[in-house]
C-alpha positions as CSV (number, residue, x, y, z in Angstrom):
1,M,89.4,140.4,125.5
2,K,87.3,142.3,128.0
3,L,84.5,141.2,130.3
4,M,81.5,143.5,130.6
5,R,77.9,143.5,131.6
6,T,75.7,142.1,128.9
7,E,73.3,145.1,129.0
8,D,76.3,147.4,128.4
9,A,77.6,145.4,125.4
10,I,75.4,146.8,122.7
11,G,77.5,147.6,119.6
12,Q,80.5,145.5,120.9
13,V,82.0,142.6,118.9
14,L,81.4,139.2,120.4
15,C,84.7,137.4,121.3
16,H,83.5,133.8,121.0
17,D,80.7,131.6,119.9
18,I,77.8,131.2,122.3
19,T,76.1,127.8,122.3
20,Q,72.4,127.3,122.9
21,I,71.2,123.9,124.1
22,I,67.5,122.9,124.1
23,K,67.0,119.3,125.1
24,D,66.0,117.1,122.2
25,V,65.7,120.2,120.0
26,K,69.0,122.0,119.4
27,K,72.6,122.2,120.3
28,G,74.4,124.8,118.3
29,P,75.6,128.4,118.2
30,A,73.0,131.1,119.0
31,F,75.7,133.7,118.2
32,R,79.0,133.4,116.3
33,K,82.3,135.0,117.1
34,G,82.4,138.4,115.5
35,H,78.7,139.1,115.9
36,I,77.9,142.7,116.7
37,I,75.6,142.7,119.7
38,T,72.3,144.5,119.3
39,K,69.7,145.6,121.8
40,E,67.4,142.8,120.5
41,D,70.1,140.2,121.4
42,I,70.2,141.1,125.1
43,P,67.1,139.0,126.2
44,L,68.4,135.9,124.5
45,L,71.9,136.3,125.9
46,L,70.5,136.7,129.4
47,S,68.3,133.6,128.9
48,L,71.5,131.7,128.1
49,G,73.0,132.6,131.4
50,K,75.2,135.3,130.0
51,D,74.9,138.1,132.6
52,H,78.4,139.1,131.6
53,I,80.0,138.7,128.2
54,Y,83.5,138.8,126.7
55,I,84.0,141.3,123.9
56,W,87.0,141.5,121.6
57,E,89.8,143.9,122.1
58,N,92.8,143.9,119.8
59,D,96.0,142.7,121.5
60,E,99.2,142.2,119.5
61,N,100.4,139.6,121.9
62,M,97.3,137.4,121.9
63,L,95.3,135.3,119.4
64,H,91.6,134.5,119.4
65,E,90.8,130.8,119.9
66,N,89.7,130.4,116.3
67,E,92.8,132.0,114.9
68,A,95.0,129.8,117.1
69,A,92.9,126.8,116.1
70,E,93.9,127.4,112.5
71,I,97.6,127.2,113.5
72,L,97.0,124.0,115.4
73,Y,95.2,122.5,112.5
74,D,98.0,123.4,110.2
75,L,100.3,121.3,112.3
76,C,98.0,118.3,111.7
77,Q,96.8,118.7,108.1
78,N,98.5,116.8,105.4
79,E,97.7,115.3,101.9
80,N,94.5,113.3,101.7
81,M,92.8,115.1,104.5
82,H,90.9,118.3,105.1
83,G,89.5,120.3,108.0
84,G,86.0,120.9,109.2
85,E,84.4,124.1,110.2
86,V,86.2,126.3,112.7
87,K,84.1,126.9,115.8
88,E,84.7,127.6,119.4
89,G,88.4,127.0,118.9
90,K,87.8,123.6,117.5
91,I,88.7,122.0,114.1
92,E,88.2,118.4,113.0
93,V,90.6,116.6,110.6
94,I,88.8,114.4,108.1
95,A,90.0,111.7,105.7
96,D,89.7,112.3,102.0
97,C,90.4,108.7,101.0
98,D,90.6,105.2,102.3
99,G,94.1,104.6,103.7
100,L,96.4,103.9,106.6
101,L,96.7,106.5,109.3
102,K,100.3,107.3,110.5
103,I,101.0,109.4,113.5
104,D,104.2,111.1,114.6
105,R,103.6,110.3,118.2
106,K,106.5,112.4,119.5
107,K,105.2,115.5,117.9
108,L,101.6,114.7,119.1
109,K,102.8,114.4,122.7
110,A,105.0,117.4,122.5
111,V,102.1,119.7,121.4
112,N,99.7,118.2,123.9
113,S,102.3,118.7,126.6
114,L,102.3,122.5,126.1
115,G,99.0,123.0,127.8
116,Q,96.1,125.3,126.7
117,M,95.7,123.3,123.5
118,M,94.9,119.7,122.6
119,I,94.9,117.2,119.7
120,A,93.0,114.0,120.1
121,S,93.1,111.3,117.4
122,R,92.2,107.8,116.6
123,H,94.9,105.1,116.8
124,G,97.7,105.2,114.2
125,D,98.6,102.2,112.0
126,F,94.9,101.4,111.6
127,P,92.8,101.8,108.4
128,V,90.4,104.7,108.0
129,K,87.8,105.3,105.3
130,K,87.0,108.4,103.3
131,G,85.0,110.8,105.4
132,D,86.2,109.3,108.8
133,K,87.2,111.7,111.5
134,I,91.0,111.4,112.0
135,A,91.4,113.9,114.8
136,G,89.9,116.7,116.8
137,T,91.8,119.8,117.9
138,R,90.9,122.5,120.3
139,I,92.3,125.7,121.9
140,I,91.3,125.6,125.6
141,P,91.0,129.3,126.5
142,L,89.2,132.0,124.5
143,V,92.4,133.8,123.8
144,I,96.0,132.4,123.9
145,E,99.4,133.9,123.7
146,K,101.0,134.1,120.3
147,E,104.2,132.9,122.0
148,K,102.4,129.7,123.0
149,M,101.4,128.9,119.4
150,E,104.9,129.6,118.3
151,A,106.0,126.9,120.8
152,A,103.5,124.5,119.2
153,R,105.0,125.2,115.8
154,K,108.5,124.4,117.1
155,A,107.2,121.2,118.8
156,A,105.9,120.0,115.5
157,A,108.8,121.3,113.4
158,G,110.1,119.2,110.5
159,G,106.8,117.7,109.4
160,K,103.1,117.1,110.0
161,I,101.7,115.2,112.9
162,F,99.4,113.0,110.7
163,T,99.9,111.2,107.4
164,L,97.3,109.3,105.5
165,K,98.8,106.7,103.1
166,P,96.3,105.6,100.5
167,F,95.8,101.9,100.0
168,V,97.3,100.6,96.7
169,H,96.4,97.8,94.3
170,K,98.2,94.6,95.1
171,K,98.8,91.5,93.0
172,A,98.9,88.7,95.6
173,G,100.3,85.2,95.3
174,L,99.2,82.5,97.8
175,V,101.2,79.3,98.6
176,T,99.4,76.7,100.6
177,T,101.7,74.2,102.2
178,G,101.3,70.8,103.9
179,N,101.3,67.2,102.8
180,E,97.8,66.7,104.1
181,V,96.4,69.4,101.7
182,F,98.8,68.7,98.8
183,Y,97.9,65.0,98.7
184,R,94.2,65.9,99.2
185,R,93.9,64.0,102.5
186,I,91.9,67.0,103.9
187,K,90.1,69.9,102.4
188,D,91.8,73.3,102.2
189,T,89.9,75.4,104.7
190,F,92.7,78.0,105.2
191,S,92.8,79.7,101.8
192,P,89.1,80.8,101.7
193,V,89.7,82.7,105.0
194,I,92.7,84.5,103.4
195,F,90.7,85.3,100.2
196,Q,87.9,86.8,102.3
197,K,90.3,89.1,104.2
198,L,92.0,90.2,100.9
199,Q,88.6,91.2,99.5
200,E,88.5,94.0,102.0
201,Y,91.2,95.7,99.9
202,D,92.1,96.3,96.3
203,T,93.8,93.0,95.7
204,E,94.1,90.7,92.7
205,V,95.2,87.1,93.4
206,I,97.4,86.2,90.4
207,G,98.3,82.7,91.5
208,H,97.5,80.1,94.1
209,K,99.9,77.2,94.5
210,Y,99.9,74.1,96.6
211,S,103.1,72.5,98.0
212,S,104.1,69.5,100.0
213,D,106.2,69.9,103.1
214,E,109.3,69.5,100.9
215,P,111.3,72.8,101.3
216,Q,112.5,73.1,97.7
217,M,108.9,72.8,96.4
218,I,107.8,75.6,98.7
219,I,110.8,77.7,97.5
220,D,109.9,77.0,93.9
221,C,106.3,78.0,94.4
222,I,107.3,81.3,96.0
223,Q,109.8,82.1,93.2
224,E,107.3,81.2,90.5
225,L,104.7,83.7,91.9
226,L,107.4,86.4,92.2
227,Q,108.4,85.8,88.6
228,A,104.7,86.0,87.6
229,G,104.6,89.6,89.0
230,A,103.2,89.1,92.5
231,D,104.0,92.0,94.8
232,F,102.7,90.3,97.9
233,I,103.3,86.7,98.9
234,I,101.3,84.8,101.5
235,C,102.3,81.4,102.8
236,S,100.0,79.3,104.9
237,G,100.7,76.1,106.8
238,G,103.9,74.7,108.3
239,M,104.7,77.7,110.4
240,S,105.2,76.0,113.8
241,V,108.5,74.7,115.3
242,D,107.7,71.1,114.6
243,P,110.5,69.3,112.7
244,D,108.3,68.8,109.6
245,D,107.3,72.5,109.4
246,K,109.5,73.9,106.7
247,T,107.7,77.1,105.5
248,P,109.9,79.4,107.6
249,F,113.0,77.9,106.1
250,A,111.6,78.4,102.6
251,I,110.7,82.0,103.2
252,K,114.2,82.7,104.7
253,S,115.8,81.1,101.6
254,V,113.9,83.4,99.2
255,A,113.8,86.6,101.1
256,D,116.5,89.3,101.3
257,D,115.5,90.7,104.6
258,V,113.8,88.7,107.4
259,I,112.1,91.1,109.8
260,S,110.9,88.5,112.3
261,Y,109.9,85.0,112.9
262,G,107.5,85.3,115.8
263,A,105.4,88.2,117.0
264,P,104.1,89.2,120.5
265,V,100.5,88.8,119.4
266,L,97.9,86.2,120.4
267,P,96.5,84.8,118.2
268,G,99.5,85.0,115.9
269,A,102.7,84.2,117.7
270,M,104.2,82.1,114.9
271,F,103.8,84.9,112.3
272,M,106.7,85.6,109.9
273,L,107.5,88.7,107.9
274,A,110.2,89.2,105.3
275,Y,110.9,91.3,102.3
276,Y,112.2,90.4,98.8
277,G,114.2,92.5,96.4
278,E,114.7,96.2,95.9
279,K,111.0,96.7,95.8
280,K,110.6,95.3,99.3
281,I,107.9,92.8,98.3
282,P,106.4,91.4,101.5
283,I,106.4,87.7,102.1
284,V,104.4,86.6,105.1
285,G,104.0,83.3,106.8
286,L,100.6,82.9,108.5
287,P,100.2,80.7,111.5
288,G,97.3,78.3,111.7
289,C,95.3,80.6,114.0
290,V,94.4,82.8,111.0
291,M,92.2,79.9,109.8
292,Y,89.9,79.8,112.8
293,A,90.3,82.9,114.9
294,R,88.2,85.9,114.0
295,R,91.0,88.4,114.5
296,T,94.8,87.8,114.5
297,I,98.2,89.3,113.7
298,F,97.1,89.2,110.0
299,D,94.4,91.9,110.7
300,L,97.0,94.2,112.2
301,I,99.6,93.7,109.5
302,L,97.5,93.5,106.3
303,P,96.5,97.2,106.3
304,R,100.1,98.3,106.5
305,I,101.1,96.1,103.7
306,M,98.2,97.4,101.5
307,A,99.5,101.0,102.1
308,D,103.2,100.1,101.3
309,D,104.1,100.9,104.8
310,L,107.3,99.0,105.7
311,I,107.3,97.3,109.1
312,T,110.3,97.2,111.3
313,E,111.4,94.7,113.9
314,D,111.0,97.3,116.6
315,E,107.4,98.0,115.5
316,L,106.5,94.3,115.6
317,A,108.0,94.1,119.1
318,S,105.9,97.0,120.2
319,L,102.7,95.1,119.5
320,G,103.1,93.3,122.7
321,E,101.0,95.9,124.6
322,G,97.5,95.5,123.2
323,G,98.6,92.3,121.4
324,L,96.3,90.0,123.4
325,C,92.9,89.5,121.7
326,L,90.2,88.8,124.3
327,N,88.1,86.7,121.8
328,C,85.0,88.6,122.8
329,E,81.7,86.8,122.1
330,Q,80.6,89.9,120.2
331,C,83.7,91.0,118.2
332,S,84.0,94.8,117.9
333,F,87.4,95.0,116.2
334,P,88.8,97.5,115.3
335,N,86.8,99.4,117.9
336,C,88.6,97.6,120.7
337,G,92.0,97.4,122.4
338,F,93.4,94.7,120.1
339,G,96.7,95.9,118.5
340,K,96.6,99.3,120.3
């Protein structure tokens, strides 16, 4: 890359895009990288403030920003996503389907720590829709050392930075517990909330059972739904530590792997997650807050279940930072800090 007077650059190859901004009219490239500068271009270039201009010179040790951007994009791109147009050393990563975004945070930080390049993304473990922007990448200088881009490849070695896991169809079974509902002393106002949240995804409720607080009845309801082919079990009611709340005991009795009883999220502290069988069928116990709070632990966990993304005890523990919902008068979730 060589800097020279604009008036002397006729016939030279432009090294980078040059943007023209006209308020309320235009913001875009007046000239593209690779453009061969003509005499007629000089007045416009000068009007854009380009008294001097960079022209391209081949250098076996350097890469142009757009060439380097392609390498950076390759570290990000994976199945179910594609890249936008390459311009000014920038490429956007765009979702090809609805799904759950997963991020290899160590690789992302390693690349961003190298300097002279950057990758900015939305939060991982949250849902995205087809056409959503997943990330934006950019090379900072106009040219960058090939050695620097090799270091980026090494930093992301062994896999891609982003993964988009498509949502899958789920056959859900619901168990509503509690003597007050089972004996029809009060109306069930919990289940409609759950059904509404499930409708945001490709779910089919294959069974809804009511149980008293008797532990064996709750166990029988869960097992009947599993035998009916449910691949997702939701239990509501009886999730506190009161002596007559037996739902956690019933879930533990059926499940093969209890991940956690309790989560560092408010609303949602009394949440329970377990898995059943070789297929790792999720069984969740929902605390009462899901019935009345707009956003809870269920909103953070449901997208992961719908993408068959197994949740670990460590991941649940990590929800503490960002796990406090501020109950804003105007809810903007997921465009807020809850769960992030």
